[in-house]
TORPA-652262 format. One record per residue (C-alpha): residue number from 1; residue in three letters; x, y, z. Coordinates in Angstrom, 3 decimals. Layout:
% TORPA-652262
   num   residuo          X          Y          Z
   NUM       ALA          X          Y          Z
...
END
This chain:
% TORPA-652262
   num   residuo          X          Y          Z
     1       UNK    -57.663     14.606     23.735
     2       UNK    -54.328     16.117     22.737
     3       UNK    -52.500     13.025     23.893
     4       UNK    -54.836     10.751     22.059
     5       UNK    -54.340     12.783     18.908
     6       UNK    -50.585     12.610     19.317
     7       UNK    -50.837      8.877     19.763
     8       UNK    -52.707      8.508     16.511
     9       UNK    -50.079     10.456     14.552
    10       UNK    -47.323      7.990     15.509
    11       UNK    -46.792      5.522     12.655
    12       UNK    -44.580      2.800     14.122
    13       UNK    -44.345      0.767     10.926
    14       UNK    -42.554      3.629      9.208
    15       UNK    -39.818      3.524     11.846
    16       UNK    -39.496     -0.233     11.681
    17       UNK    -39.394     -0.134      7.893
    18       UNK    -36.605      2.433      8.006
    19       UNK    -34.586      0.233     10.363
    20       UNK    -35.190     -2.810      8.190
    21       UNK    -33.946     -0.815      5.191
    22       UNK    -30.743      0.102      7.039
    23       UNK    -30.129     -3.563      7.913
    24       UNK    -30.768     -4.684      4.329
    25       UNK    -28.375     -2.082      2.903
    26       UNK    -25.637     -2.964      5.422
    27       UNK    -25.780     -6.676      4.791
    28       UNK    -26.092     -6.180      1.057
    29       UNK    -22.754     -4.358      1.220
    30       UNK    -21.376     -7.149      3.447
    31       UNK    -22.325     -9.949      1.067
    32       UNK    -21.783     -8.167     -2.276
    33       UNK    -18.385     -6.623     -1.478
    34       UNK    -15.230     -7.916      0.105
    35       UNK    -14.809    -11.176     -1.802
    36       UNK    -16.857    -13.350      0.547
    37       UNK    -15.066    -12.430      3.755
    38       UNK    -17.825    -12.277      6.380
    39       UNK    -15.771    -11.726      9.530
    40       UNK    -14.414     -8.488     11.022
    41       UNK    -10.708     -7.812     10.947
    42       UNK     -9.079     -8.788     14.221
    43       UNK     -6.303     -6.982     16.050
    44       UNK     -2.864     -8.209     16.978
    45       UNK     -3.982     -9.621     20.304
    46       UNK     -6.766    -11.652     18.688
    47       UNK     -5.258    -12.942     15.450
    48       UNK     -1.513    -12.443     16.003
    49       UNK      0.620    -10.325     13.752
    50       UNK      4.060     -9.530     12.416
    51       UNK      6.748     -7.569     14.233
    52       UNK      9.618     -5.839     12.462
    53       UNK     12.450     -4.106     14.338
    54       UNK     14.063     -1.123     12.608
    55       UNK     17.546     -0.375     13.952
    56       UNK     18.770      3.212     13.466
    57       UNK     22.309      3.701     12.157
    58       UNK     24.364      6.875     12.165
    59       UNK     27.512      7.920     10.295
    60       UNK     29.598      8.245     13.460
    61       UNK     28.394      5.062     15.088
    62       UNK     26.929      6.960     18.070
    63       UNK     23.354      6.509     19.349
    64       UNK     20.921      8.644     17.348
    65       UNK     19.467     11.784     18.972
    66       UNK     16.243     11.190     20.840
    67       UNK     14.359     13.958     19.016
    68       UNK     15.178     12.361     15.627
    69       UNK     13.902      8.982     16.810
    70       UNK     10.644     10.591     17.980
    71       UNK     10.311     12.399     14.634
    72       UNK     10.939      9.109     12.788
    73       UNK      8.325      7.412     14.960
    74       UNK      5.729     10.081     14.093
    75       UNK      6.462      9.801     10.350
    76       UNK      6.191      6.009     10.435
    77       UNK      2.872      6.262     12.307
    78       UNK      1.604      8.571      9.551
    79       UNK      2.709      6.064      6.945
    80       UNK      0.900      3.316      8.837
    81       UNK     -2.301      5.356      8.869
    82       UNK     -1.809      6.258      5.201
    83       UNK     -1.683      2.564      4.279
    84       UNK     -4.893      1.949      6.218
    85       UNK     -3.201     -0.515      8.551
    86       UNK     -5.400     -0.014     11.596
    87       UNK     -4.413     -1.605     14.873
    88       UNK     -0.670     -1.293     14.177
    89       UNK      1.732     -0.361     16.938
    90       UNK      4.842      1.826     16.481
    91       UNK      7.006      1.903     19.606
    92       UNK     10.421      3.196     20.563
    93       UNK     12.836      0.692     22.085
    94       UNK     16.224      2.313     22.835
    95       UNK     17.673      3.054     19.331
    96       UNK     15.085      0.820     17.646
    97       UNK     11.617      1.379     16.332
    98       UNK      9.394     -1.693     16.644
    99       UNK      6.465     -1.941     14.201
   100       UNK      3.790     -4.553     14.871
   101       UNK      0.977     -4.984     12.354
   102       UNK     -1.947     -7.400     12.471
   103       UNK     -1.809    -10.439     10.218
   104       UNK      1.189    -11.488      8.112
   105       UNK      2.005     -8.167      6.420
   106       UNK      5.724     -8.427      7.217
   107       UNK      6.936     -6.976      3.920
   108       UNK      4.484     -4.090      4.255
   109       UNK      5.809     -3.330      7.739
   110       UNK      9.387     -3.485      6.509
   111       UNK      8.676     -0.947      3.782
   112       UNK      7.435      1.523      6.406
   113       UNK     11.023      2.007      7.573
   114       UNK     12.274      3.108      4.205
   115       UNK     14.167      6.395      4.558
   116       UNK     12.530      7.767      1.379
   117       UNK     15.240     10.378      0.842
   118       UNK     14.584     11.554     -2.707
   119       UNK     17.107     13.724     -4.603
   120       UNK     17.259     14.970     -8.153
   121       UNK     20.748     14.813     -9.724
   122       UNK     22.171     15.427    -13.179
   123       UNK     23.506     12.333    -14.938
   124       UNK     27.195     13.060    -15.759
   125       UNK     28.057      9.604    -17.069
   126       UNK     26.343      6.271    -17.618
   127       UNK     24.650      3.966    -17.601
   128       UNK     27.523      1.524    -17.206
   129       UNK     26.752     -2.219    -16.921
   130       UNK     26.874     -3.290    -13.307
   131       UNK     29.103     -6.283    -14.053
   132       UNK     31.877     -4.163    -15.635
   133       UNK     34.796     -4.075    -13.186
   134       UNK     37.882     -1.868    -12.886
   135       UNK     40.544     -2.583    -15.527
   136       UNK     38.097     -4.682    -17.590
   137       UNK     37.565     -3.566    -21.177
   138       UNK     33.999     -3.128    -22.265
   139       UNK     32.356     -5.890    -24.312
   140       UNK     33.070     -5.764    -28.053
   141       UNK     31.046     -3.143    -29.859
   142       UNK     30.355     -1.089    -26.744
   143       UNK     31.440      2.463    -26.083
   144       UNK     34.271      2.665    -23.607
   145       UNK     32.725      5.477    -21.583
   146       UNK     29.003      4.741    -21.683
   147       UNK     28.995      0.984    -21.914
   148       UNK     26.525      1.167    -24.818
   149       UNK     26.836      0.156    -28.455
   150       UNK     27.214      3.160    -30.752
   151       UNK     24.400      3.652    -33.171
   152       UNK     26.802      3.426    -36.127
   153       UNK     27.916     -0.072    -35.037
   154       UNK     24.503     -1.526    -34.438
   155       UNK     23.894     -4.559    -36.655
   156       UNK     21.578     -3.880    -39.526
   157       UNK     19.676     -7.068    -38.862
   158       UNK     19.026     -6.220    -35.228
   159       UNK     15.337     -5.850    -34.455
   160       UNK     14.311     -2.462    -33.151
   161       UNK     13.938     -2.267    -29.401
   162       UNK     10.484     -2.157    -27.925
   163       UNK      9.319      1.359    -27.199
   164       UNK     10.103      2.698    -23.734
   165       UNK      7.258      3.391    -21.359
   166       UNK      5.638      6.736    -21.912
   167       UNK      7.125      9.561    -19.855
   168       UNK      5.380     12.701    -18.626
   169       UNK      5.308     15.650    -20.950
   170       UNK      8.834     16.899    -21.442
   171       UNK     10.542     13.629    -20.425
   172       UNK     12.031     11.216    -22.930
   173       UNK     13.310      7.662    -22.746
   174       UNK     15.098      6.419    -19.657
   175       UNK     18.707      5.449    -19.215
   176       UNK     19.863      7.011    -22.485
   177       UNK     23.681      6.907    -22.769
   178       UNK     25.093     10.158    -21.519
   179       UNK     28.524     11.438    -22.456
   180       UNK     30.756     12.662    -19.651
   181       UNK     30.760     16.381    -19.009
   182       UNK     34.536     16.575    -18.746
   183       UNK     37.130     14.950    -21.019
   184       UNK     38.477     11.855    -19.313
   185       UNK     40.566      8.905    -20.298
   186       UNK     38.848      5.731    -21.518
   187       UNK     37.464      3.540    -18.749
   188       UNK     39.527      0.506    -19.710
   189       UNK     42.680      2.565    -19.319
   190       UNK     42.233      4.631    -16.138
   191       UNK     44.779      7.245    -15.068
   192       UNK     47.612      5.943    -12.897
   193       UNK     46.138      6.674     -9.500
   194       UNK     46.001      4.451     -6.472
   195       UNK     43.093      2.141     -6.977
   196       UNK     40.610      2.338     -4.146
   197       UNK     39.404     -0.869     -2.648
   198       UNK     36.051     -2.214     -3.832
   199       UNK     32.932     -1.108     -2.086
   200       UNK     33.078     -2.610      1.421
   201       UNK     30.221     -4.715      2.521
   202       UNK     28.750     -4.155      5.986
   203       UNK     27.740     -7.753      6.334
   204       UNK     28.047     -8.912      9.894
   205       UNK     28.453     -5.392     11.301
   206       UNK     25.909     -3.866     13.657
   207       UNK     24.511     -0.509     12.526
   208       UNK     26.148      1.227     15.516
   209       UNK     29.541     -0.452     14.920
   210       UNK     32.287      2.203     14.520
   211       UNK     33.504      0.378     11.421
   212       UNK     30.259      1.374      9.688
   213       UNK     31.139      5.036     10.206
   214       UNK     34.619      4.342      8.812
   215       UNK     33.081      2.726      5.726
   216       UNK     30.786      5.725      5.130
   217       UNK     33.713      8.130      5.430
   218       UNK     35.797      6.057      3.032
   219       UNK     32.996      5.788      0.491
   220       UNK     32.487      9.536      0.551
   221       UNK     36.153      9.934     -0.404
   222       UNK     35.733      7.635     -3.413
   223       UNK     32.166      7.485     -4.639
   224       UNK     31.600     11.157     -3.840
   225       UNK     34.998     12.426     -4.848
   226       UNK     35.336     15.571     -6.959
   227       UNK     38.405     14.123     -8.693
   228       UNK     37.556     12.806    -12.157
   229       UNK     39.976      9.882    -12.067
   230       UNK     38.697      8.739     -8.668
   231       UNK     35.129      9.043     -9.947
   232       UNK     35.864      6.768    -12.892
   233       UNK     37.613      4.172    -10.743
   234       UNK     34.743      4.218     -8.225
   235       UNK     32.223      3.865    -11.050
   236       UNK     33.853      0.670    -12.280
   237       UNK     34.665     -0.834     -8.863
   238       UNK     31.217     -0.321     -7.408
   239       UNK     29.540     -3.624     -6.564
   240       UNK     25.787     -3.212     -7.002
   241       UNK     25.089     -6.561     -5.370
   242       UNK     26.618     -5.701     -1.984
   243       UNK     24.845     -3.867      0.861
   244       UNK     25.492     -0.140      0.702
   245       UNK     26.572      1.632      3.923
   246       UNK     26.264      4.960      2.091
   247       UNK     22.537      4.450      1.559
   248       UNK     20.737      7.374      3.104
   249       UNK     23.989      9.172      3.994
   250       UNK     25.221     10.518      0.674
   251       UNK     26.304     14.174      0.681
   252       UNK     23.853     16.113     -1.558
   253       UNK     26.491     18.831     -2.291
   254       UNK     28.943     16.383     -3.905
   255       UNK     28.817     14.061     -6.949
   256       UNK     27.710     10.482     -6.412
   257       UNK     28.491      7.117     -7.984
   258       UNK     25.327      5.068     -7.612
   259       UNK     23.596      1.914     -8.835
   260       UNK     20.167      1.659    -10.406
   261       UNK     17.446      0.320     -8.167
   262       UNK     17.402     -3.016    -10.005
   263       UNK     21.199     -3.336     -9.677
   264       UNK     21.778     -3.688    -13.416
   265       UNK     23.545     -0.386    -14.185
   266       UNK     25.747      2.256    -12.567
   267       UNK     25.842      6.035    -12.914
   268       UNK     28.068      8.991    -12.150
   269       UNK     25.764     11.754    -10.925
   270       UNK     26.221     15.445    -10.203
   271       UNK     25.333     17.230     -6.950
   272       UNK     21.708     17.375     -5.972
   273       UNK     19.864     20.410     -7.295
   274       UNK     16.454     19.575     -5.822
   275       UNK     15.457     17.713     -2.659
   276       UNK     12.412     15.530     -2.036
   277       UNK     11.403     17.844      0.790
   278       UNK     10.036     20.146     -1.924
   279       UNK      7.398     17.556     -2.862
   280       UNK      3.871     18.659     -2.018
   281       UNK      2.097     15.403     -2.886
   282       UNK      2.757     12.008     -4.469
   283       UNK      0.231      9.666     -6.031
   284       UNK      0.530      6.243     -7.674
   285       UNK     -0.811      6.426    -11.229
   286       UNK     -1.146      4.045    -14.122
   287       UNK      1.128      4.695    -17.091
   288       UNK     -0.347      6.745    -19.903
   289       UNK     -0.196      3.705    -22.171
   290       UNK     -2.006      1.624    -19.561
   291       UNK      1.041     -0.619    -18.985
   292       UNK      2.904     -0.343    -15.692
   293       UNK      2.695      2.216    -12.930
   294       UNK      4.359      5.578    -12.193
   295       UNK      4.463      7.934     -9.230
   296       UNK      3.153     11.418     -9.963
   297       UNK      4.825     14.264     -8.062
   298       UNK      3.525     17.757     -7.356
   299       UNK      6.093     20.239     -6.060
   300       UNK      5.783     23.080     -3.622
   301       UNK      6.036     26.540     -5.212
   302       UNK      9.793     26.925     -4.646
   303       UNK     10.493     23.356     -5.782
   304       UNK      8.358     23.864     -8.889
   305       UNK     10.360     26.978     -9.804
   306       UNK     13.650     25.119     -9.327
   307       UNK     12.466     22.134    -11.390
   308       UNK     11.103     24.315    -14.189
   309       UNK     14.280     26.371    -14.380
   310       UNK     16.515     23.299    -14.397
   311       UNK     14.539     21.518    -17.144
   312       UNK     14.570     24.696    -19.209
   313       UNK     18.361     24.986    -19.000
   314       UNK     19.110     21.259    -19.512
   315       UNK     16.975     20.145    -22.428
   316       UNK     18.536     17.060    -24.012
   317       UNK     20.291     15.917    -20.860
   318       UNK     19.381     13.112    -18.490
   319       UNK     18.248     13.640    -14.921
   320       UNK     18.295     10.967    -12.241
   321       UNK     15.652     10.419     -9.589
   322       UNK     17.715      9.061     -6.693
   323       UNK     15.830      7.383     -3.832
   324       UNK     17.949      6.442     -0.786
   325       UNK     21.090      6.442     -2.910
   326       UNK     19.692      4.295     -5.756
   327       UNK     18.734      5.564     -9.197
   328       UNK     15.031      4.860     -9.691
   329       UNK     14.947      6.212    -13.231
   330       UNK     17.059      8.510    -15.434
   331       UNK     14.911      9.900    -18.258
   332       UNK     15.897     12.515    -20.860
   333       UNK     14.584     16.065    -20.619
   334       UNK     12.897     16.815    -23.940
   335       UNK     11.397     20.166    -23.052
   336       UNK     10.877     22.465    -20.058
   337       UNK      8.470     20.994    -17.468
   338       UNK      6.214     23.213    -15.398
   339       UNK      3.705     21.117    -13.489
   340       UNK      3.387     17.530    -12.403
   341       UNK      6.355     15.220    -12.869
   342       UNK      6.380     11.436    -12.914
   343       UNK      8.882      8.929    -11.559
   344       UNK      8.824      5.787    -13.646
   345       UNK     10.672      2.531    -13.125
   346       UNK     10.035     -1.166    -12.824
   347       UNK      6.938     -0.509    -10.727
   348       UNK      3.939     -2.692    -10.159
   349       UNK      0.868     -1.275     -8.450
   350       UNK      1.928     -2.217     -4.916
   351       UNK      5.442     -0.809     -5.320
   352       UNK      4.156      2.450     -6.827
   353       UNK      1.645      2.889     -4.030
   354       UNK      4.252      2.189     -1.352
   355       UNK      6.705      4.686     -2.897
   356       UNK      4.033      7.361     -3.258
   357       UNK      2.950      6.787      0.340
   358       UNK      6.430      7.163      1.885
   359       UNK      7.205     10.193     -0.267
   360       UNK      3.917     11.818      0.691
   361       UNK      4.800     11.902      4.387
   362       UNK      8.415     12.915      3.963
   363       UNK     11.772     11.268      4.508
   364       UNK     12.900      9.918      7.824
   365       UNK     15.634     11.880      9.645
   366       UNK     17.534      8.612     10.184
   367       UNK     18.414      5.546      8.170
   368       UNK     17.241      2.178      9.481
   369       UNK     18.225     -1.418      8.937
   370       UNK     15.242     -3.720      9.103
   371       UNK     15.530     -7.083     10.745
   372       UNK     13.567    -10.220      9.990
   373       UNK      9.821    -10.236     10.395
   374       UNK      8.730    -12.181     13.438
   375       UNK      5.354    -13.766     13.967
   376       UNK      3.462    -12.652     17.102
   377       UNK      1.264    -15.338     18.658
   378       UNK     -2.359    -14.601     19.511
   379       UNK     -2.833    -17.462     21.996
   380       UNK     -2.944    -15.149     25.044
   381       UNK     -5.322    -12.771     23.325
   382       UNK     -7.664    -15.559     22.252
   383       UNK     -7.739    -16.925     25.805
   384       UNK     -8.547    -13.456     27.108
   385       UNK    -11.210    -13.052     24.410
   386       UNK    -12.814    -16.362     25.388
   387       UNK    -12.875    -15.326     29.051
   388       UNK    -14.318    -11.952     28.139
   389       UNK    -17.024    -13.455     25.964
   390       UNK    -17.993    -15.874     28.721
   391       UNK    -18.220    -12.951     31.168
   392       UNK    -20.247    -10.949     28.652
   393       UNK    -22.616    -13.885     28.082
   394       UNK    -23.122    -14.325     31.821
   395       UNK    -23.819    -10.622     32.169
   396       UNK    -26.369    -10.699     29.331
   397       UNK    -28.155    -13.637     30.899
   398       UNK    -28.385    -11.799     34.252
   399       UNK    -29.645     -8.644     32.502
   400       UNK    -32.221    -10.674     30.604
   401       UNK    -33.385    -12.414     33.772
   402       UNK    -33.746     -9.103     35.629
   403       UNK    -35.579     -7.407     32.726
   404       UNK    -37.894    -10.417     32.326
   405       UNK    -38.712    -10.425     36.035
   406       UNK    -39.122     -6.638     36.362
   407       UNK    -40.560     -5.600     32.955
   408       UNK    -41.878     -8.936     31.631
   409       UNK    -42.981     -8.275     28.029
   410       UNK    -41.016     -5.017     27.955
   411       UNK    -37.990     -6.994     29.189
   412       UNK    -38.290     -9.310     26.168
   413       UNK    -38.489     -6.159     24.033
   414       UNK    -35.252     -4.955     25.665
   415       UNK    -33.383     -8.147     24.732
   416       UNK    -34.798     -8.034     21.189
   417       UNK    -33.511     -4.505     20.800
   418       UNK    -30.067     -5.503     22.083
   419       UNK    -29.960     -8.419     19.587
   420       UNK    -30.859     -6.098     16.680
   421       UNK    -28.210     -3.639     17.879
   422       UNK    -25.656     -6.457     17.799
   423       UNK    -26.770     -7.359     14.296
   424       UNK    -26.068     -3.825     13.071
   425       UNK    -22.776     -3.597     14.982
   426       UNK    -21.468     -6.789     13.352
   427       UNK    -22.181     -5.518      9.831
   428       UNK    -20.621     -2.160     10.563
   429       UNK    -17.466     -3.837     11.934
   430       UNK    -17.050     -5.860      8.741
   431       UNK    -17.511     -2.819      6.501
   432       UNK    -15.191     -0.605      8.546
   433       UNK    -12.531     -3.321      8.340
   434       UNK    -12.795     -3.265      4.548
   435       UNK    -13.073      0.462      4.076
   436       UNK    -10.682      1.982      6.653
   437       UNK     -8.822     -1.087      7.898
   438       UNK    -10.407     -1.024     11.345
   439       UNK     -9.382     -3.991     13.477
   440       UNK    -11.177     -5.283     16.557
   441       UNK     -9.004     -5.970     19.589
   442       UNK     -9.660     -6.749     23.234
   443       UNK    -10.006     -3.083     24.129
   444       UNK    -12.635     -2.688     21.408
   445       UNK    -14.531     -5.695     22.778
   446       UNK    -14.514     -4.019     26.204
   447       UNK    -15.957     -0.877     24.608
   448       UNK    -18.844     -2.903     23.168
   449       UNK    -19.561     -4.588     26.496
   450       UNK    -19.777     -1.203     28.209
   451       UNK    -21.983      0.066     25.395
   452       UNK    -24.502     -2.697     26.205
   453       UNK    -25.055     -0.994     29.524
   454       UNK    -25.539      2.378     27.801
   455       UNK    -28.137      0.888     25.460
   456       UNK    -29.960     -0.883     28.277
   457       UNK    -29.923      2.370     30.254
   458       UNK    -31.827      4.092     27.431
   459       UNK    -34.545      1.460     27.687
   460       UNK    -34.783      1.878     31.461
   461       UNK    -35.161      5.668     31.110
   462       UNK    -38.043      5.199     28.703
   463       UNK    -39.800      2.475     30.688
   464       UNK    -39.494      4.262     34.025
   465       UNK    -40.856      7.452     32.488
   466       UNK    -43.722      5.366     31.159
   467       UNK    -44.465      4.143     34.702
   468       UNK    -44.478      7.711     36.033
   469       UNK    -47.101      8.698     33.474
   470       UNK    -49.266      5.721     34.349
   471       UNK    -48.998      6.509     38.075
   472       UNK    -50.420      9.917     37.299
   473       UNK    -53.574      8.275     36.007
   474       UNK    -52.865      7.753     32.261
   475       UNK    -53.575      4.513     30.526
   476       UNK    -50.796      2.482     28.933
   477       UNK    -51.796      3.610     25.468
   478       UNK    -52.022      7.299     26.262
   479       UNK    -48.866      7.298     28.424
   480       UNK    -46.507      5.986     25.680
   481       UNK    -46.236      9.131     23.476
   482       UNK    -46.084     11.501     26.444
   483       UNK    -43.422      9.423     28.250
   484       UNK    -41.389      9.098     25.008
   485       UNK    -41.437     12.833     24.455
   486       UNK    -39.921     13.437     27.866
   487       UNK    -37.586     10.420     27.924
   488       UNK    -36.238     11.266     24.453
   489       UNK    -34.564     14.466     25.677
   490       UNK    -32.889     12.570     28.542
   491       UNK    -31.688      9.807     26.232
   492       UNK    -30.257     12.280     23.750
   493       UNK    -28.446     14.188     26.516
   494       UNK    -26.988     11.063     28.084
   495       UNK    -25.774      9.652     24.741
   496       UNK    -24.330     13.010     23.734
   497       UNK    -22.251     13.084     26.911
   498       UNK    -21.078      9.485     26.327
   499       UNK    -20.159     10.210     22.688
   500       UNK    -18.298     13.388     23.647
   501       UNK    -16.290     11.498     26.259
   502       UNK    -15.450      8.770     23.718
   503       UNK    -14.395     11.363     21.112
   504       UNK    -12.088     13.202     23.555
   505       UNK    -10.581      9.887     24.659
   506       UNK     -9.991      8.866     21.009
   507       UNK     -8.234     12.151     20.235
   508       UNK     -5.975     12.152     23.314
   509       UNK     -5.267      8.428     23.672
   510       UNK     -2.910      6.160     21.746
   511       UNK     -2.737      2.461     20.961
   512       UNK     -5.450      0.114     22.185
   513       UNK     -7.189      2.806     24.195
   514       UNK     -8.188      4.477     20.923
   515       UNK     -9.854      1.214     19.859
   516       UNK    -11.843      1.234     23.105
   517       UNK    -12.921      4.826     22.517
   518       UNK    -13.859      4.164     18.900
   519       UNK    -16.099      1.207     19.643
   520       UNK    -17.695      3.036     22.596
   521       UNK    -18.537      6.060     20.436
   522       UNK    -19.807      3.904     17.556
   523       UNK    -22.022      1.878     19.863
   524       UNK    -23.457      5.054     21.389
   525       UNK    -24.528      6.272     17.933
   526       UNK    -26.050      2.888     17.049
   527       UNK    -27.879      2.953     20.416
   528       UNK    -29.809      6.012     19.274
   529       UNK    -30.685      4.296     16.014
   530       UNK    -32.085      1.236     17.788
   531       UNK    -33.967      3.134     20.477
   532       UNK    -35.597      5.562     18.003
   533       UNK    -36.325      3.152     15.142
   534       UNK    -36.994     -0.107     17.036
   535       UNK    -37.744      0.232     20.755
   536       UNK    -40.149      3.167     20.627
   537       UNK    -42.304      1.916     17.691
   538       UNK    -42.500     -1.596     19.204
   539       UNK    -43.748     -0.166     22.492
   540       UNK    -46.378      1.805     20.580
   541       UNK    -47.513     -1.360     18.811
   542       UNK    -47.758     -3.242     22.131
   543       UNK    -49.760     -0.402     23.705
   544       UNK    -52.289     -0.545     20.874
   545       UNK    -52.783     -4.292     21.120
   546       UNK    -55.599     -5.484     23.351
   547       UNK    -53.898     -8.776     24.155
   548       UNK    -50.262     -7.584     24.460
   549       UNK    -51.152     -4.265     26.090
   550       UNK    -52.606     -5.785     29.245
   551       UNK    -50.784     -4.273     32.273
   552       UNK    -50.233     -7.654     33.843
   553       UNK    -48.449     -8.981     30.730
   554       UNK    -46.292     -5.890     30.284
   555       UNK    -45.220     -5.694     33.934
   556       UNK    -47.171     -2.496     34.561
   557       UNK    -49.995     -3.907     36.722
   558       UNK    -48.881     -2.240     39.962
   559       UNK    -48.555      1.239     38.464
   560       UNK    -51.816      0.725     36.551
   561       UNK    -53.688      0.104     39.842
   562       UNK    -52.257      3.310     41.272
   563       UNK    -53.279      5.161     38.111
   564       UNK    -56.779      3.711     38.286
   565       UNK    -57.255      5.134     41.796
   566       UNK    -56.114      8.520     40.511
   567       UNK    -58.601      8.339     37.653
   568       UNK    -61.457      7.478     40.069
   569       UNK    -60.517     10.212     42.515
   570       UNK    -60.328     12.974     39.896
   571       UNK    -64.075     13.028     39.077
   572       UNK    -64.980     13.089     42.814
   573       UNK    -62.651     15.982     43.419
   574       UNK    -64.187     17.808     40.499
   575       UNK    -67.736     17.293     41.821
   576       UNK    -66.824     18.574     45.309
   577       UNK    -65.175     21.648     43.791
   578       UNK    -68.255     22.368     41.728
   579       UNK    -70.607     22.038     44.754
   580       UNK    -68.411     24.346     46.854
   581       UNK    -68.496     26.919     44.116
   582       UNK    -72.325     26.983     43.918
   583       UNK    -72.672     27.397     47.704
   584       UNK    -70.312     30.304     47.728
   585       UNK    -72.202     31.971     44.953
   586       UNK    -75.532     31.687     46.867
END
């Protein structure tokens, strides 16, 4: 009676309705989000990708230390994960770091190798127009030292300039003309000192060429000179359109002659008073006026103290945010700043997000030159995928044939459950690709194929336990809840072990093996959903049906005959025991 009562309390339609609700929600998200893309993201081996080679360069032309290359690889991997580029590969190849990302995101991969060396420097002089050369007088009406028109000479009819983008509290307009700290001769009449050669261009030189080291040393003697006359000459002779060997190798303890990031102006900057290593976090934010984008910085405690003290002592002066040797912006300090600071420049949303991302994970210990992006073909991967899908289809057909022969109606139920599981898996893959950038590769496909066996194994555990109950004399209807109660614990234990193994493999593995572990663990979780919300309630419905619950139709005829003999023998045994008891009493 207890079993019959337990059977009556099972409401299979509630389970099936819950599963149907899950499917509806998943596919509503699939169709209503993502801009109509109804396919999962594919990995490099299935859709091809873009490969960028970053070549490390050093100041002495020698191969970079191995530990610095490994550190750079780790930082770039963090940047890849921060961008949500799943399925990317970051590998060491001698003195190179090779980044391969799925799809055609070549520019995105190239930006991952940005050194992101941020320094804060005082603006000593500038901005000077980038096209003003040594010995050339400034354009008429411009100041000889700043390259700007004095306010007193501005034409009365000139229309007022458009307002500068809003700066964070305490920061004024950018690139305001700054007078030199020391008294120097006019720029068009430099002191009689030997004129240094223009900024050399490293075009055609390999990053490890000794001539690159010689160029860096020479530039430090001119563009980072402490001599005022040499600084002025370097400021005018600097060519902002040429590649810069000093990029990423400027000495933070010395002054620096640098160009703006857009190459339109030049600056003479003081030594660095604050390093980007003191940044705690960086986030891309929209400008306060809603036009343009900025990067919001939050400093570590020591960096915040340094920044607050500097802005307190230098109100009215300009400060330059220098990223990899280029001036990103040079706003005026209007008041002391204690709190978040913003870097503003000619940023769109993508550029601001990229800059915030590389600053968030720190600067690379080495500078890299990025080569051209190369397209990686997916022909081999597609051929392997086709072969794998054929093998998987053959395996499913064999499983279906075996289940149909051995379990009959329950075998059809097994294949229906597998199909519904595949329906849920497909929706989850699409959504994970949109939300976390998950990409499906060949290793992930292998994980799904193995998971089919795990799901089918759960059905076998349940069905075999059902047979055991029927052999003990229970009917099909009464055996279902009792067999489910016992099989459920075994299924949970087996899936827990599988999920734990997948989680450990995901944590310890790298590359494609992580994709295999991820899909295996995800399929294990979805297996529980299908078994609990689909397989069990459908078996209950079959057991309650007079037509579908016939033992011959469900493949349980043999065990039902054994159970029938047990049911007939039990009353006879009971009668003999009762008769023996009466005789003994007499």
